[in-house]
C-alpha atoms as an extended CHARMM CRD file, in Angstrom:
* protein
*
       131  EXT
         1         1  MET       CA            -31.1340000000       -2.3800000000        4.8850000000  PROA      1               0.0000000000
         2         2  THR       CA            -27.7620000000       -3.4620000000        3.5280000000  PROA      2               0.0000000000
         3         3  TYR       CA            -24.8460000000       -4.2960000000        5.8060000000  PROA      3               0.0000000000
         4         4  ASP       CA            -22.8010000000       -1.2220000000        4.8740000000  PROA      4               0.0000000000
         5         5  ALA       CA            -25.8300000000        1.0440000000        5.1780000000  PROA      5               0.0000000000
         6         6  GLU       CA            -26.4890000000       -0.3060000000        8.6800000000  PROA      6               0.0000000000
         7         7  ILE       CA            -22.8360000000        0.2020000000        9.6590000000  PROA      7               0.0000000000
         8         8  ALA       CA            -23.0050000000        3.7580000000        8.2910000000  PROA      8               0.0000000000
         9         9  ARG       CA            -26.1420000000        4.4050000000       10.3580000000  PROA      9               0.0000000000
        10        10  ILE       CA            -24.4140000000        3.1490000000       13.5180000000  PROA      10              0.0000000000
        11        11  VAL       CA            -21.3360000000        5.2680000000       12.7930000000  PROA      11              0.0000000000
        12        12  LEU       CA            -23.3840000000        8.3920000000       12.1130000000  PROA      12              0.0000000000
        13        13  ASP       CA            -25.4210000000        7.8560000000       15.3070000000  PROA      13              0.0000000000
        14        14  ALA       CA            -22.1620000000        7.6860000000       17.3040000000  PROA      14              0.0000000000
        15        15  ARG       CA            -20.8620000000       10.9280000000       15.7180000000  PROA      15              0.0000000000
        16        16  PRO       CA            -17.1640000000        9.9370000000       15.8710000000  PROA      16              0.0000000000
        17        17  ASP       CA            -14.2860000000       12.1630000000       14.8630000000  PROA      17              0.0000000000
        18        18  VAL       CA            -12.6050000000        9.2600000000       13.0820000000  PROA      18              0.0000000000
        19        19  VAL       CA            -13.4120000000        5.6670000000       12.1040000000  PROA      19              0.0000000000
        20        20  VAL       CA            -10.4760000000        3.2750000000       12.5020000000  PROA      20              0.0000000000
        21        21  LEU       CA            -10.5620000000        0.0190000000       10.5410000000  PROA      21              0.0000000000
        22        22  SER       CA             -8.0520000000       -2.3010000000       12.1340000000  PROA      22              0.0000000000
        23        23  GLY       CA             -8.5540000000       -5.9520000000       11.3610000000  PROA      23              0.0000000000
        24        24  TRP       CA            -12.0760000000       -5.3100000000       10.0640000000  PROA      24              0.0000000000
        25        25  MET       CA            -11.4410000000       -7.4460000000        6.9400000000  PROA      25              0.0000000000
        26        26  HSD       CA            -14.4110000000       -5.9830000000        5.1060000000  PROA      26              0.0000000000
        27        27  VAL       CA            -14.0980000000       -3.6800000000        2.1330000000  PROA      27              0.0000000000
        28        28  MET       CA            -16.3450000000       -0.7350000000        2.9290000000  PROA      28              0.0000000000
        29        29  SER       CA            -18.5230000000        0.1650000000       -0.0320000000  PROA      29              0.0000000000
        30        30  GLU       CA            -18.6430000000        3.4770000000       -1.8140000000  PROA      30              0.0000000000
        31        31  ALA       CA            -22.1510000000        3.8590000000       -0.3530000000  PROA      31              0.0000000000
        32        32  PHE       CA            -20.7020000000        3.6140000000        3.1760000000  PROA      32              0.0000000000
        33        33  LEU       CA            -18.0080000000        6.1630000000        2.3800000000  PROA      33              0.0000000000
        34        34  ASP       CA            -20.5600000000        8.5260000000        0.8330000000  PROA      34              0.0000000000
        35        35  ALA       CA            -22.8820000000        8.1320000000        3.8360000000  PROA      35              0.0000000000
        36        36  VAL       CA            -20.2400000000        8.9560000000        6.4550000000  PROA      36              0.0000000000
        37        37  GLY       CA            -19.1970000000       11.9660000000        4.3940000000  PROA      37              0.0000000000
        38        38  SER       CA            -16.6320000000       14.1580000000        6.0960000000  PROA      38              0.0000000000
        39        39  ILE       CA            -15.8060000000       11.7070000000        8.9090000000  PROA      39              0.0000000000
        40        40  ALA       CA            -12.2230000000       10.5170000000        8.4460000000  PROA      40              0.0000000000
        41        41  VAL       CA            -11.9940000000        6.7640000000        7.8250000000  PROA      41              0.0000000000
        42        42  ILE       CA             -8.5560000000        5.1640000000        8.1240000000  PROA      42              0.0000000000
        43        43  ASN       CA             -7.3480000000        1.6030000000        7.6680000000  PROA      43              0.0000000000
        44        44  LEU       CA             -4.3670000000       -0.3670000000        8.9230000000  PROA      44              0.0000000000
        45        45  HSD       CA             -2.7180000000       -2.3870000000        6.1420000000  PROA      45              0.0000000000
        46        46  PRO       CA              0.3170000000       -4.6720000000        6.5590000000  PROA      46              0.0000000000
        47        47  ALA       CA              2.1560000000       -3.5250000000        3.4410000000  PROA      47              0.0000000000
        48        48  LEU       CA              3.8600000000       -0.4900000000        1.9750000000  PROA      48              0.0000000000
        49        49  PRO       CA              1.8490000000        1.8500000000       -0.2830000000  PROA      49              0.0000000000
        50        50  GLY       CA              1.0930000000        0.3280000000       -3.6670000000  PROA      50              0.0000000000
        51        51  ALA       CA              2.2500000000       -3.1440000000       -2.6490000000  PROA      51              0.0000000000
        52        52  PHE       CA              0.1880000000       -6.2020000000       -1.7780000000  PROA      52              0.0000000000
        53        53  ASP       CA             -3.2480000000       -4.5780000000       -1.7370000000  PROA      53              0.0000000000
        54        54  GLY       CA             -6.0670000000       -6.6750000000       -0.3180000000  PROA      54              0.0000000000
        55        55  THR       CA             -6.0060000000       -9.7980000000        1.7920000000  PROA      55              0.0000000000
        56        56  HSD       CA             -3.0810000000      -11.9880000000        2.8120000000  PROA      56              0.0000000000
        57        57  ALA       CA             -0.6190000000       -9.1100000000        2.4310000000  PROA      57              0.0000000000
        58        58  ILE       CA              1.6130000000      -10.4440000000        5.2040000000  PROA      58              0.0000000000
        59        59  GLU       CA              2.0630000000      -13.8220000000        3.6010000000  PROA      59              0.0000000000
        60        60  ARG       CA              2.4400000000      -12.3640000000        0.1140000000  PROA      60              0.0000000000
        61        61  SER       CA              5.0570000000       -9.7940000000        1.1830000000  PROA      61              0.0000000000
        62        62  TYR       CA              6.9900000000      -12.4280000000        3.1500000000  PROA      62              0.0000000000
        63        63  GLU       CA              7.0280000000      -14.7880000000        0.1880000000  PROA      63              0.0000000000
        64        64  ALA       CA              8.0120000000      -12.0450000000       -2.2700000000  PROA      64              0.0000000000
        65        65  PHE       CA             10.9170000000      -10.9780000000       -0.0410000000  PROA      65              0.0000000000
        66        66  GLN       CA             12.1510000000      -14.5350000000        0.4270000000  PROA      66              0.0000000000
        67        67  LYS       CA             12.0780000000      -15.0130000000       -3.3800000000  PROA      67              0.0000000000
        68        68  GLY       CA             13.9970000000      -11.7540000000       -3.9030000000  PROA      68              0.0000000000
        69        69  GLU       CA             11.0900000000      -10.0450000000       -5.6590000000  PROA      69              0.0000000000
        70        70  VAL       CA             11.0270000000       -7.1040000000       -3.2060000000  PROA      70              0.0000000000
        71        71  ASP       CA             13.6830000000       -5.6740000000       -0.9340000000  PROA      71              0.0000000000
        72        72  ARG       CA             11.4810000000       -3.6630000000        1.4480000000  PROA      72              0.0000000000
        73        73  VAL       CA              8.3410000000       -4.5050000000        3.3920000000  PROA      73              0.0000000000
        74        74  GLY       CA              6.3170000000       -2.6830000000        5.9800000000  PROA      74              0.0000000000
        75        75  ALA       CA              2.9410000000       -1.4510000000        7.1380000000  PROA      75              0.0000000000
        76        76  MET       CA              0.8380000000        1.6410000000        6.6660000000  PROA      76              0.0000000000
        77        77  VAL       CA             -2.2730000000        3.3950000000        7.8170000000  PROA      77              0.0000000000
        78        78  HSD       CA             -4.1060000000        5.0500000000        4.9480000000  PROA      78              0.0000000000
        79        79  ARG       CA             -7.2830000000        7.0070000000        4.3330000000  PROA      79              0.0000000000
        80        80  VAL       CA            -10.0200000000        4.7380000000        3.0260000000  PROA      80              0.0000000000
        81        81  VAL       CA            -11.1490000000        5.3070000000       -0.5520000000  PROA      81              0.0000000000
        82        82  LYS       CA            -13.1750000000        3.1320000000       -2.9140000000  PROA      82              0.0000000000
        83        83  GLU       CA            -10.0300000000        1.4620000000       -4.3010000000  PROA      83              0.0000000000
        84        84  VAL       CA             -8.8470000000       -1.1760000000       -1.8220000000  PROA      84              0.0000000000
        85        85  ASP       CA             -5.7300000000       -0.1060000000        0.1110000000  PROA      85              0.0000000000
        86        86  ARG       CA             -5.0530000000        2.7860000000       -2.2870000000  PROA      86              0.0000000000
        87        87  GLY       CA             -5.9610000000        5.7650000000       -0.0990000000  PROA      87              0.0000000000
        88        88  GLU       CA             -3.5120000000        8.4920000000        0.8650000000  PROA      88              0.0000000000
        89        89  PRO       CA             -0.9970000000        7.1190000000        3.4070000000  PROA      89              0.0000000000
        90        90  VAL       CA             -1.1920000000        8.7280000000        6.8480000000  PROA      90              0.0000000000
        91        91  VAL       CA              1.7380000000        6.8110000000        8.3790000000  PROA      91              0.0000000000
        92        92  VAL       CA              4.1420000000        4.4130000000        6.6410000000  PROA      92              0.0000000000
        93        93  HSD       CA              6.7790000000        2.3550000000        8.4100000000  PROA      93              0.0000000000
        94        94  GLU       CA              9.2370000000       -0.1510000000        6.9740000000  PROA      94              0.0000000000
        95        95  VAL       CA              9.6600000000       -3.3850000000        8.9170000000  PROA      95              0.0000000000
        96        96  GLU       CA             12.8620000000       -5.3780000000        9.0850000000  PROA      96              0.0000000000
        97        97  ILE       CA             12.7420000000       -8.7640000000        7.4020000000  PROA      97              0.0000000000
        98        98  LYS       CA             15.5090000000      -11.3480000000        7.1420000000  PROA      98              0.0000000000
        99        99  LYS       CA             16.2780000000      -13.9690000000        4.5350000000  PROA      99              0.0000000000
       100       100  GLY       CA             15.3290000000      -17.3910000000        5.7900000000  PROA      100             0.0000000000
       101       101  GLU       CA             13.4950000000      -16.2720000000        8.9310000000  PROA      101             0.0000000000
       102       102  SER       CA             10.1370000000      -17.8220000000        9.7050000000  PROA      102             0.0000000000
       103       103  LEU       CA              6.8840000000      -16.2180000000        8.6590000000  PROA      103             0.0000000000
       104       104  GLU       CA              5.8930000000      -16.1840000000       12.3320000000  PROA      104             0.0000000000
       105       105  ALA       CA              8.9560000000      -14.1320000000       13.3600000000  PROA      105             0.0000000000
       106       106  TYR       CA              8.3180000000      -11.5930000000       10.6030000000  PROA      106             0.0000000000
       107       107  GLU       CA              4.6050000000      -11.4660000000       11.3750000000  PROA      107             0.0000000000
       108       108  GLU       CA              5.2410000000      -10.8160000000       15.0730000000  PROA      108             0.0000000000
       109       109  ARG       CA              7.5870000000       -7.9120000000       14.2650000000  PROA      109             0.0000000000
       110       110  LEU       CA              5.1140000000       -6.5320000000       11.7310000000  PROA      110             0.0000000000
       111       111  HSD       CA              2.2300000000       -6.6480000000       14.2210000000  PROA      111             0.0000000000
       112       112  ARG       CA              4.2870000000       -4.7590000000       16.8230000000  PROA      112             0.0000000000
       113       113  THR       CA              4.8020000000       -2.0400000000       14.2230000000  PROA      113             0.0000000000
       114       114  GLU       CA              1.0970000000       -2.0130000000       13.3660000000  PROA      114             0.0000000000
       115       115  TRP       CA              0.1630000000       -1.5390000000       17.0250000000  PROA      115             0.0000000000
       116       116  GLU       CA              2.3630000000        1.5480000000       17.1420000000  PROA      116             0.0000000000
       117       117  ILE       CA              1.4230000000        3.1660000000       13.8420000000  PROA      117             0.0000000000
       118       118  ILE       CA             -2.3440000000        2.8240000000       14.2930000000  PROA      118             0.0000000000
       119       119  VAL       CA             -2.1030000000        5.0030000000       17.4060000000  PROA      119             0.0000000000
       120       120  VAL       CA              0.1990000000        7.5260000000       15.7290000000  PROA      120             0.0000000000
       121       121  ALA       CA             -2.0270000000        7.7290000000       12.6380000000  PROA      121             0.0000000000
       122       122  THR       CA             -5.2150000000        8.1440000000       14.6630000000  PROA      122             0.0000000000
       123       123  ARG       CA             -3.6700000000       10.9530000000       16.6800000000  PROA      123             0.0000000000
       124       124  LYS       CA             -2.3920000000       12.5490000000       13.4800000000  PROA      124             0.0000000000
       125       125  VAL       CA             -5.8180000000       12.4500000000       11.8150000000  PROA      125             0.0000000000
       126       126  LEU       CA             -7.3640000000       13.9270000000       14.9480000000  PROA      126             0.0000000000
       127       127  GLY       CA             -4.7970000000       16.7340000000       14.8490000000  PROA      127             0.0000000000
       128       128  LYS       CA             -3.2800000000       15.7450000000       18.1890000000  PROA      128             0.0000000000
       129       129  ILE       CA              0.2860000000       15.5690000000       16.8320000000  PROA      129             0.0000000000
       130       130  ARG       CA              2.1760000000       17.3960000000       14.1680000000  PROA      130             0.0000000000
       131       131  PRO       CA              2.4200000000       15.6080000000       10.8090000000  PROA      131             0.0000000000
């Protein structure tokens, strides 16, 4: 059995209302998404929609801001689709960044935002708060 098929089996056995990918660092296959069907699958991504898809988004967004290539950065929780980090955003939040600050200072602020939005997005998907 493939890895994603085994994960899908475990998820289906648990019968969750939502699957939250937060720090999973594995691109779930189309087979996984097909297998879990109507179960909502959401992902935390440290970038704004359409920017810095995939890995190392924090470092890439920091570097792009410091070089003046972008003027806004942030984090989002999105629905998982077969295209990496391209699903419909559930929650998007800009994060302050400053010219010349350290990557570590930016990363700490970004992670604090992530910890907040993952909870908000999960509650939203579960219908526990108004959109």
